[in-house]
N, C-alpha and C positions, 0 to 999 in steps of 0.2 A: 384864341386861335380862329373863333368865329369871325374876327373882321377881316379876314383874307377871302378876298372875292374868289379865289380859286376853287375852294370847297362848294360853293352855292353856282357853280357854272353850269349852265345844260348847253348840251348842244343844239344849234338853231334848227328849226324843223324845214326840211325842205319836202317841196310837194310840187311835183312835176305833173302838169296838164298836158293832154292831147289837143294841141290847138282845133277849134271847131271849126276852122276854115278847111281844115283838110276832112272834114266827115263828110265827103261829097255825097254821100246817100242821103243825107240827112237835110242838107243845103237843097239838093235837088227836090225832094219831096217838098220841103217847105215852100220853095219857091213855085212848084206847080200849085199847091194849093192858094198862094198869093195872088199868082196871076191870073186863077180861073174866079177870084174874088170881086166884088165890086169895088172894094176898096182895099188893095194891095197893101198900104202904111200901115194899117191896122195891124195885119198879120207881121208882116215883117218888125213893125216895135214891140209887138208881144212877145216873138221869138227872142228879140234881142235882150230885152226886159228879163225873161225867163233864165237866159244865159246867164246874165247879170248877176240875177239874184241866186243862180245855184252856186256861182263861185264866189260870192259874197258869204255863203254858208259855210263853204269850204274852208274859208278863212285866206283866200289867197289876197296877195298886196293889190291896192287901188290900180298902180299902174298897169299891172299883168291884166286886170279885168277891164281898164280901158282899152287896151291895144286887142285884145281878144273879141270884145263887143264890137270894135269898129271894125275890125275885119269880117267879122261875121255879117255884120250891116251892107257892108261893099259887097261881099261874096253874093249877098241874097239879092242885093238890087241888080247885080250885073245879071245872074240868073234868070231875075222875073223879065228883066230888059229882052236877053235875048229868047225867053220862053215867048214873049207878045209879038215878037219878029219872025216868030214859026221856027226858030232855029233853035237847036239845043247845041249846049257846049260841051266839047269832045273830054270825055274823062283820061 
C-alpha cells in the first residue's frame, strides 16, 4: 500500500502577505529618512534588501518576492521625489 502517493499527500502551504506598498506609514517614514540623507539610494537599497531577506526567510516564492520588492522600491522612490519637491503624497 505504500506505493500509493495518496497517503503521502500533504496540502500545500499557503502564506498570504500584506503588500509592503500598502504600508503607507512605513513608506513615508523611510522616504523621509532617505530624503534627508546625503545618499538616498543607500537607504532605499538597504530597505528593499531587508524586505527581500525577510520574505525569503518566510519561504515565499521568488516571483512574489521580486514583485513586492520592485513595488516597494518604486513607492519609496516616488515618495522621496515628492518630498524633495516639497510636496507630500496625499494618503
